[in-house]
C-alpha positions as a printed NumPy array, in Angstrom:
array([[  1.968,  18.5  ,  15.08 ],
       [ -0.702,  16.066,  16.308],
       [ -2.458,  16.27 ,  12.958],
       [  0.772,  15.412,  11.152],
       [  1.396,  12.479,  13.507],
       [ -2.162,  11.215,  12.988],
       [ -1.761,  11.508,   9.215],
       [  1.512,   9.558,   9.321],
       [ -0.076,   6.912,  11.533],
       [ -2.929,   6.449,   9.061],
       [ -0.506,   6.287,   6.128],
       [  1.575,   3.597,   7.836],
       [ -1.485,   1.575,   8.906],
       [ -3.201,   1.73 ,   5.502],
       [ -1.162,  -1.018,   3.787],
       [ -1.757,  -3.405,   6.693],
       [ -5.488,  -2.738,   6.568],
       [ -5.507,  -3.364,   2.822],
       [ -4.106,  -6.851,   3.46 ],
       [ -7.082,  -8.167,   5.392],
       [ -6.095, -11.696,   6.41 ],
       [ -9.257, -12.545,   8.327],
       [-11.724, -15.376,   7.772],
       [-14.157, -12.745,   6.458],
       [-11.672, -11.889,   3.7  ],
       [-11.426, -15.563,   2.713],
       [-15.212, -15.633,   2.421],
       [-15.057, -12.483,   0.298],
       [-12.629, -14.147,  -2.138],
       [-15.233, -16.852,  -2.823],
       [-17.919, -14.189,  -3.35 ],
       [-15.629, -12.244,  -5.718],
       [-14.875, -15.458,  -7.616],
       [-18.538, -16.098,  -8.36 ],
       [-19.205, -12.43 ,  -9.135],
       [-16.381, -12.542, -11.699],
       [-17.768, -15.75 , -13.226],
       [-21.239, -14.221, -13.436],
       [-20.027, -11.191, -15.373],
       [-17.816, -13.31 , -17.659],
       [-14.557, -12.005, -16.179],
       [-12.893, -15.401, -16.458],
       [ -9.309, -14.128, -16.208],
       [-10.175, -12.406, -12.918],
       [-11.847, -15.564, -11.613],
       [ -8.968, -17.779, -12.75 ],
       [ -6.398, -15.583, -11.027],
       [ -8.216, -15.97 ,  -7.698],
       [ -6.964, -19.559,  -7.739],
       [ -3.62 , -20.2  ,  -6.077],
       [ -0.45 , -20.366,  -8.193],
       [ -1.83 , -17.981, -10.824],
       [ -4.778, -20.247, -11.586],
       [ -2.904, -23.551, -11.651],
       [ -4.59 , -24.727,  -8.436],
       [ -7.859, -24.92 , -10.402],
       [ -6.387, -27.988, -12.083],
       [ -7.057, -26.551, -15.532],
       [ -5.361, -24.419, -18.124],
       [ -6.955, -21.015, -18.593],
       [ -8.551, -22.172, -21.875],
       [ -9.978, -25.264, -20.164],
       [-11.262, -23.132, -17.303],
       [-13.135, -20.856, -19.729],
       [-14.551, -23.863, -21.621],
       [-15.89 , -25.202, -18.33 ],
       [-18.239, -22.224, -18.096],
       [-19.24 , -22.07 , -21.786],
       [-22.808, -23.237, -21.069],
       [-23.291, -21.08 , -17.96 ],
       [-25.382, -17.919, -18.273],
       [-25.436, -16.821, -14.618],
       [-24.065, -17.967, -11.304],
       [-24.256, -16.843,  -7.711],
       [-22.995, -18.155,  -4.398],
       [-24.15 , -18.112,  -0.804],
       [-21.233, -18.551,   1.575],
       [-21.335, -19.883,   5.099],
       [-19.1  , -19.023,   8.014],
       [-15.475, -20.044,   7.397],
       [-14.236, -23.004,   9.449],
       [-11.184, -25.144,  10.084],
       [ -8.563, -22.406,   9.963],
       [ -5.189, -24.058,  10.396],
       [ -1.556, -23.439,   9.692],
       [  0.929, -25.789,   8.056],
       [  4.456, -25.398,   6.691],
       [  4.384, -21.627,   6.32 ],
       [  0.8  , -21.377,   5.05 ],
       [ -2.635, -20.863,   6.549],
       [ -5.682, -22.723,   5.268],
       [ -9.379, -22.085,   5.788],
       [-12.563, -23.765,   4.546],
       [-15.578, -21.81 ,   3.277],
       [-18.88 , -23.71 ,   2.866],
       [-20.942, -22.734,  -0.193],
       [-24.25 , -23.155,  -1.963],
       [-23.935, -22.37 ,  -5.668],
       [-26.837, -21.515,  -7.965],
       [-26.238, -21.568, -11.716],
       [-28.463, -20.97 , -14.713],
       [-27.365, -22.486, -17.986],
       [-27.8  , -20.708, -21.306],
       [-30.659, -23.106, -22.149],
       [-32.49 , -21.956, -19.003],
       [-31.829, -25.066, -16.906],
       [-31.078, -24.449, -13.241],
       [-28.302, -26.186, -11.337],
       [-27.456, -26.192,  -7.644],
       [-24.271, -27.311,  -5.946],
       [-23.175, -27.557,  -2.327],
       [-19.724, -28.023,  -0.901],
       [-16.631, -26.192,   0.24 ],
       [-13.685, -24.187,  -0.982],
       [-10.338, -24.39 ,   0.741],
       [ -8.311, -21.185,   0.61 ],
       [ -4.613, -20.71 ,   1.309],
       [ -2.332, -17.82 ,   2.076],
       [  1.301, -17.52 ,   3.136],
       [  1.79 , -16.85 ,   6.834],
       [  3.184, -13.506,   7.934],
       [  6.829, -14.207,   7.141],
       [  9.503, -11.646,   6.285],
       [  9.76 , -11.1  ,   2.552],
       [  6.265, -12.362,   1.711],
       [  4.603, -10.252,  -0.976],
       [  1.132,  -8.738,  -0.577],
       [ -0.167, -11.259,  -3.132],
       [  1.278, -14.166,  -1.14 ],
       [ -0.293, -12.834,   2.054],
       [ -3.758, -12.725,   0.461],
       [ -6.227, -15.603,   0.393],
       [ -6.409, -17.664,  -2.826],
       [ -8.621, -20.589,  -3.786],
       [ -6.689, -23.797,  -3.252],
       [ -9.264, -26.586,  -3.68 ],
       [-12.974, -27.085,  -4.322],
       [-15.257, -29.916,  -3.264],
       [-18.636, -29.387,  -4.915],
       [-21.443, -31.834,  -5.556],
       [-24.655, -31.315,  -7.447],
       [-27.613, -30.839,  -5.112],
       [-30.992, -32.305,  -5.839]])
């Protein structure tokens, strides 16, 4: 009987664990974004932006064109900061250092932040709404 109860407890807790809403998960979204860009999985990267990619400020075709000259990219993320809630959403800022290599071999470096958003824990919110999504980027080329 205890084994059955333990199994049921794990089964009920599993969906909540899958929806990790921590600052570490927000940081992981940024890492997954750059990993997707590096392997050319542009649809995956685009969909990590809020509102099904619209928060990137570009159409999907424009988004892909923006990476046409990029051969490789990687990111180093810092500790998330400035977690705050507003009007049913939570926001968090993730500092980044981005390293890119263009197809012609030129190296580029950028520093800045990504702001991520997710819906607060409200009744009726979907798992996708409860997950972190990229909401804004502030990047500048580093020298």
